[in-house]
VOGU-3710 file (C-alpha; in Angstrom, 3 decimals, decimal comma):
1> msmmvtrlrs> 31,584/-25,050/88,379  35,146/-24,855/87,025  34,436/-27,957/84,911  31,523/-26,122/83,284  33,662/-23,048/82,595  36,379/-25,213/81,070  33,860/-27,010/78,881  32,280/-23,719/77,811  35,699/-22,233/77,116  36,555/-25,163/74,863
11> mvpaallgla> 33,264/-24,939/72,946  33,437/-21,224/72,154  36,105/-21,454/69,383  34,256/-24,336/67,723  30,984/-22,395/67,808  32,643/-19,275/66,403  34,235/-21,311/63,621  30,876/-22,818/62,735  29,277/-19,383/62,725  32,053/-17,971/60,526
21> vllggapgal> 31,619/-20,812/58,047  27,859/-20,355/58,053  28,030/-16,618/57,426  30,499/-16,697/54,585  33,938/-17,810/55,596  37,096/-15,859/56,225  36,822/-12,058/56,115  39,544/-11,632/53,482  38,423/-14,548/51,303  36,444/-12,378/48,885
31> aepvatepfv> 39,100/-9,709/48,355  40,461/-9,636/44,823  44,144/-8,957/44,207  44,932/-5,611/42,632  46,436/-5,931/39,180  49,681/-4,024/38,886  50,359/-2,576/35,483  53,462/-0,622/34,574  53,062/3,146/34,584  53,121/4,655/31,103
41> aaapfvaagp> 53,553/8,409/30,843  51,214/10,007/28,327  52,662/12,063/25,505  51,876/15,773/25,665  48,641/16,624/23,892  48,857/18,996/20,984  45,609/20,228/19,432  46,047/19,980/15,691  42,558/20,899/14,569  39,038/21,550/15,741
51> altqdttpep> 38,092/19,856/18,982  35,997/16,718/18,658  32,892/16,325/20,745  32,566/13,155/22,756  29,445/11,058/22,864  28,352/11,053/26,515  25,613/8,426/26,212  26,519/5,367/28,245  26,836/2,001/26,552  24,016/-0,367/27,327
61> gptldpsese> 24,879/-2,659/30,212  23,932/-6,245/30,831  20,308/-7,023/31,471  19,519/-8,882/34,664  16,847/-11,527/34,591  14,965/-11,643/37,926  14,398/-15,392/37,666  18,160/-15,986/37,311  18,968/-13,827/40,340  16,283/-15,589/42,399
71> qanaektrnk> 17,722/-18,949/41,365  21,236/-17,797/42,289  20,008/-16,559/45,692  18,212/-19,860/46,325  21,341/-21,813/45,388  23,502/-19,647/47,652  21,073/-20,099/50,554  21,053/-23,867/49,982  24,864/-23,961/50,013  24,966/-21,957/53,250
81> livggiaavl> 22,486/-24,345/54,870  24,564/-27,347/53,816  27,778/-25,810/55,168  26,014/-24,814/58,394  24,686/-28,356/58,819  28,157/-29,798/58,301  29,585/-27,350/60,850  26,905/-28,330/63,368  27,602/-32,052/62,830  31,330/-31,485/63,303
91> lviviwgrsv> 30,651/-29,525/66,495  28,548/-32,386/67,856  31,305/-34,879/66,975  33,906/-32,764/68,790  31,734/-32,401/71,904  30,896/-36,121/71,906  34,567/-37,064/71,446  35,608/-34,872/74,352  32,992/-36,429/76,613  34,136/-39,938/75,641
101> rkksskkd> 37,763/-39,012/76,281  36,830/-37,447/79,620  34,956/-40,592/80,705  37,869/-42,842/79,692  40,360/-40,657/81,559  38,252/-40,878/84,730  38,347/-44,709/84,539  42,166/-44,737/84,429
//
């Protein structure tokens, strides 16, 4: 029974690592650094003439093509499957290596 617990205890970190890789990697990996710009104090505003009206219509943004987003999603899914497969293969190699080492230690 204790052998099973020890084996399970050793497999949990490997399984969690594989799951983390499959689901997108490290939690802080996607965070972007904040750009630090020097603070510039604005000069006091003095109204010299009639107030100008501002145009409040937003500028046109980029257009998204549904076929491009579907292709990007398919590519992302494919990459996740590849990484998950690699993680699973590595997990199997680790488990197999431990069993081989355990068998060789019993012979000695």
